C-alpha positions as CSV (number, residue, x, y, z in Angstrom):
1,M,0.0,0.0,0.0
2,A,1.3,3.4,-1.0
3,E,2.4,5.7,1.9
4,H,-0.2,8.4,1.1
5,D,-3.0,5.8,1.4
6,K,-2.2,5.3,5.0
7,A,-4.7,7.0,7.4
8,A,-3.2,10.1,8.9
9,P,-3.0,9.9,12.7
10,E,-5.8,11.9,14.4
11,R,-4.6,15.1,16.0
12,E,-5.8,15.5,19.5
13,V,-7.9,18.6,20.1
14,E,-8.6,20.1,23.5
15,T,-12.3,20.2,24.4
16,T,-14.3,22.1,26.9
17,A,-15.7,18.9,28.4
18,H,-19.1,19.9,27.3
19,E,-21.1,17.4,25.2
20,W,-24.7,17.4,23.9
21,D,-26.1,14.4,22.2
22,G,-22.7,13.1,21.4
23,I,-21.5,16.4,20.0
24,Q,-18.4,17.7,21.8
25,E,-17.6,21.4,22.2
26,L,-14.0,21.9,21.0
27,N,-11.6,24.5,22.5
28,T,-9.8,25.3,19.2
29,P,-7.1,28.0,19.8
30,L,-7.5,31.3,17.9
31,P,-5.1,32.0,15.1
32,R,-2.0,33.9,16.2
33,W,-2.5,36.7,13.7
34,W,-6.0,37.3,15.1
35,L,-4.7,37.4,18.7
36,W,-1.9,39.9,17.8
37,T,-4.4,42.1,16.0
38,F,-6.6,42.1,19.1
39,Y,-3.7,43.0,21.3
40,V,-2.7,45.9,19.0
41,T,-6.3,47.3,19.2
42,I,-6.2,47.2,22.9
43,L,-2.9,49.1,23.0
44,F,-4.3,51.6,20.5
45,A,-7.4,52.1,22.6
46,I,-5.3,52.7,25.7
47,G,-3.1,55.2,23.8
48,Y,-6.1,57.0,22.4
49,C,-7.7,57.4,25.9
50,V,-4.4,58.8,27.2
51,A,-3.9,61.2,24.2
52,Y,-7.5,62.4,23.5
53,P,-10.6,63.2,25.5
54,A,-12.2,59.9,26.1
55,I,-13.3,59.1,29.6
56,P,-16.5,60.8,30.8
57,L,-16.4,62.4,34.2
58,A,-19.1,64.1,36.3
59,T,-19.0,67.5,34.4
60,R,-16.6,66.9,31.6
61,A,-14.4,64.3,29.9
62,T,-10.7,63.7,30.5
63,A,-8.7,66.4,28.5
64,G,-6.1,64.0,27.1
65,M,-2.4,64.7,27.0
66,L,-2.7,66.4,23.5
67,H,-5.4,68.8,24.8
68,W,-7.3,68.4,21.6
69,S,-11.1,68.9,21.2
70,S,-13.5,69.2,18.4
71,H,-14.6,72.7,19.7
72,G,-11.0,73.8,19.7
73,Q,-10.4,72.5,16.2
74,L,-13.5,74.3,14.9
75,A,-12.5,77.6,16.6
76,A,-9.0,77.3,15.0
77,E,-10.4,76.6,11.6
78,Q,-12.9,79.5,11.9
79,A,-10.2,81.9,13.0
80,A,-8.0,80.8,10.0
81,A,-10.9,81.3,7.6
82,D,-11.7,84.7,9.1
83,T,-8.1,85.8,8.7
84,G,-8.2,84.7,5.1
85,R,-11.4,86.6,4.4
86,A,-10.5,89.7,6.4
87,S,-8.6,91.5,3.6
88,M,-11.4,90.9,1.1
89,K,-14.1,91.9,3.6
90,L,-12.2,95.1,4.3
91,A,-11.9,95.8,0.6
92,I,-15.7,95.3,0.1
93,A,-16.4,97.5,3.1
94,N,-14.2,100.4,1.7
95,T,-15.2,100.2,-1.9
96,P,-18.1,102.5,-3.0
97,I,-21.1,100.3,-3.7
98,D,-21.4,101.3,-7.4
99,R,-17.7,100.4,-8.0
100,I,-18.1,96.8,-6.8
101,P,-19.8,95.3,-9.9
102,P,-17.1,96.4,-12.4
103,D,-14.4,94.6,-10.3
104,S,-15.2,91.0,-11.1
105,A,-13.1,89.5,-8.2
106,T,-14.6,91.8,-5.6
107,M,-18.1,91.3,-7.0
108,R,-17.8,87.5,-6.9
109,A,-16.6,87.6,-3.3
110,A,-19.4,90.1,-2.4
111,V,-22.1,88.0,-3.9
112,E,-20.9,84.8,-2.1
113,G,-20.8,86.7,1.2
114,G,-24.2,88.2,0.5
115,R,-25.6,84.8,-0.2
116,A,-24.6,83.6,3.2
117,A,-25.9,86.8,4.9
118,F,-29.2,86.5,3.0
119,K,-29.7,83.0,4.3
120,V,-29.3,84.2,7.9
121,N,-31.2,87.5,7.8
122,C,-33.6,87.6,4.9
123,V,-35.1,84.2,4.0
124,Q,-37.6,84.4,6.8
125,C,-39.6,87.0,4.7
126,H,-38.3,86.7,1.2
127,G,-37.9,83.0,1.0
128,S,-34.8,80.8,0.4
129,G,-35.0,81.6,-3.3
130,A,-35.7,85.3,-2.8
131,S,-39.0,84.8,-4.7
132,G,-41.0,86.4,-1.8
133,R,-44.6,85.7,-0.8
134,K,-47.8,87.6,-0.2
135,G,-46.8,90.9,1.4
136,F,-43.0,90.3,0.9
137,P,-41.5,91.4,-2.4
138,N,-40.1,89.0,-5.0
139,L,-36.4,90.0,-5.4
140,T,-35.9,88.0,-8.6
141,D,-38.4,89.9,-10.9
142,D,-37.9,93.3,-12.5
143,D,-40.5,95.2,-10.4
144,W,-39.0,97.6,-7.9
145,L,-40.9,100.2,-5.8
146,W,-37.8,102.4,-5.3
147,G,-35.5,101.1,-8.0
148,G,-33.2,98.1,-8.6
149,G,-29.8,99.8,-9.0
150,I,-27.2,98.4,-6.6
151,A,-26.8,101.7,-4.8
152,T,-30.6,102.0,-4.4
153,I,-30.8,98.5,-3.1
154,R,-28.0,99.3,-0.6
155,Q,-30.0,102.4,0.5
156,T,-33.1,100.3,1.2
157,L,-31.2,97.6,3.1
158,E,-29.4,100.2,5.2
159,H,-32.3,102.3,6.3
160,G,-35.2,99.9,5.8
161,V,-38.8,100.7,4.9
162,R,-41.1,102.7,7.2
163,Q,-38.8,102.8,10.2
164,P,-39.9,105.8,12.3
165,D,-36.6,106.1,14.1
166,D,-34.6,106.4,10.9
167,K,-34.8,109.7,9.0
168,L,-33.5,108.1,5.8
169,T,-35.9,105.2,5.7
170,R,-38.0,104.5,2.7
171,M,-41.4,106.0,3.4
172,S,-44.7,105.9,1.5
173,Q,-48.2,106.0,2.8
174,M,-51.4,105.2,0.9
175,P,-54.6,106.6,2.3
176,A,-57.2,104.2,3.6
177,F,-59.8,105.5,1.1
178,G,-62.7,103.4,2.4
179,R,-61.9,103.3,6.1
180,D,-61.3,107.0,6.4
181,G,-64.4,107.9,4.4
182,I,-62.6,109.4,1.4
183,L,-64.5,107.1,-0.9
184,T,-67.8,105.4,-0.5
185,A,-68.0,101.6,-0.7
186,D,-69.4,101.9,-4.3
187,Q,-66.6,104.2,-5.3
188,V,-64.1,101.8,-3.9
189,Q,-65.6,99.1,-6.1
190,D,-65.4,101.5,-9.1
191,V,-61.7,102.2,-8.4
192,T,-61.1,98.5,-8.0
193,S,-62.7,97.8,-11.4
194,Y,-60.5,100.5,-13.0
195,V,-57.3,99.0,-11.5
196,R,-58.3,95.6,-12.8
197,Y,-59.0,97.2,-16.2
198,I,-55.6,98.8,-16.6
199,S,-54.0,95.5,-15.4
200,H,-55.9,93.7,-18.2
201,Q,-58.0,91.6,-15.8
202,E,-61.4,93.1,-16.7
203,G,-63.0,94.8,-19.6
204,G,-64.1,98.4,-19.9
205,T,-67.2,98.0,-17.7
206,P,-69.4,101.0,-16.6
207,S,-67.8,100.5,-13.2
208,A,-64.3,100.8,-14.6
209,R,-65.3,103.9,-16.6
210,R,-66.6,105.6,-13.4
211,G,-63.4,104.5,-11.6
212,R,-61.2,106.2,-14.2
213,D,-62.3,109.7,-12.9
214,L,-62.0,108.6,-9.3
215,F,-58.5,107.2,-10.0
216,A,-57.4,110.5,-11.6
217,A,-58.7,112.5,-8.7
218,N,-57.4,110.3,-5.9
219,C,-54.7,108.0,-7.1
220,A,-52.8,109.5,-10.1
221,A,-50.8,111.8,-7.9
222,C,-48.7,108.8,-6.7
223,H,-49.4,106.1,-9.2
224,G,-49.3,108.3,-12.3
225,A,-52.0,109.1,-14.8
226,E,-51.6,105.7,-16.5
227,G,-51.1,103.8,-13.2
228,K,-47.5,102.9,-14.0
229,G,-46.2,103.9,-10.6
230,N,-43.7,106.4,-9.3
231,R,-40.5,105.4,-7.6
232,T,-40.1,108.7,-5.9
233,F,-43.1,107.8,-3.7
234,G,-42.6,104.0,-3.8
235,A,-45.9,103.7,-5.6
236,P,-46.2,100.4,-7.4
237,N,-46.9,100.0,-11.1
238,L,-50.6,98.8,-11.3
239,T,-50.4,97.8,-15.0
240,D,-47.8,95.1,-15.0
241,A,-49.8,92.3,-13.3
242,I,-47.1,92.0,-10.6
243,W,-48.8,92.2,-7.2
244,L,-47.3,92.4,-3.7
245,Y,-50.6,91.4,-2.0
246,G,-52.7,90.1,-4.9
247,G,-54.6,91.4,-7.9
248,D,-58.0,89.7,-7.4
249,R,-61.0,91.9,-6.7
250,D,-61.3,91.1,-3.0
251,T,-57.6,91.9,-2.4
252,I,-57.6,95.1,-4.3
253,T,-60.8,96.2,-2.5
254,E,-59.1,95.5,0.8
255,T,-56.1,97.5,-0.3
256,V,-58.1,100.5,-1.4
257,T,-60.3,100.4,1.7
258,N,-57.7,100.0,4.4
259,A,-54.3,100.6,2.6
260,R,-51.1,98.6,3.3
261,Y,-48.2,99.4,5.6
262,G,-45.5,96.8,5.2
263,V,-42.2,97.4,6.9
264,M,-38.6,96.2,6.6
265,P,-35.9,96.4,9.2
266,A,-33.1,99.0,8.9
267,W,-30.2,96.6,8.7
268,N,-27.6,99.3,9.7
269,K,-28.6,98.5,13.3
270,K,-27.5,94.9,13.0
271,L,-25.1,94.5,10.0
272,D,-21.7,96.1,9.3
273,K,-20.8,98.1,6.2
274,A,-19.2,95.1,4.5
275,S,-22.3,92.9,5.1
276,L,-24.6,95.5,3.7
277,N,-22.5,95.9,0.6
278,M,-22.4,92.1,0.2
279,L,-26.2,91.8,0.6
280,A,-26.8,94.6,-2.0
281,A,-24.4,92.8,-4.4
282,Y,-26.2,89.5,-3.9
283,V,-29.7,90.9,-4.4
284,H,-28.5,92.8,-7.4
285,S,-27.0,89.6,-8.9
286,L,-30.2,87.7,-8.7
287,G,-31.0,88.6,-12.3
288,C,-33.1,91.7,-12.3
289,G,-31.0,94.3,-10.6
290,E,-30.8,97.5,-12.7
């Protein structure tokens, strides 16, 4: 018989002395490579606990010999970033607002800074996409009450709208024609019909024809004879079908009856000069700045 045909002698294997239904539980040793890997992880864990914050105490964790913390790392990174941005921020603050757009590098930096400032301070009213909502202007269209030039936008941001404690604030006041008895309820309806006529929502009804004379006598001084608005007074264009509160009959009736008095903060009380310039640049860059 060939040597390789001989039965190999059985290797004795240590058991745990446990047996169930004739099945013995073996005590096979773990591979040495696995044991050494396990020992290395233990040493690494001990070293980590010594070097870094790891063990929780009553009010804090152990500091670690390296005195590292995620809060400290974040503070250092923020300080480095602030240092890197300081020179550009200073340049933006000291550059006249109308000279920022011609300088492409400064304009790009201002727009990015303004984008961040807008997300913190402006999205609550104007929305994350700056498209506004009822009572809050859409900043992405081409309809501006006081103008869409970058310097004009900067002025509005700095001094706000209808801020009684700021002498340079944007201020306009529409009379409450119905509430104050300037027009009767029927006359309010006639003016509403005329406004809907010049905004191409209704035809030339008898009510609209009566409203034409009422509009000329009471509204044209601010909105213009043709209803196209006047930026000097912040009076909106009533012919372009862009509405701050809505152009349906009920909404226009409410506006003519009780007027509107929307406000915007004067951001010079909260933001520095650089932030105001960056916000103006960002709003101007949305596509419809003039």
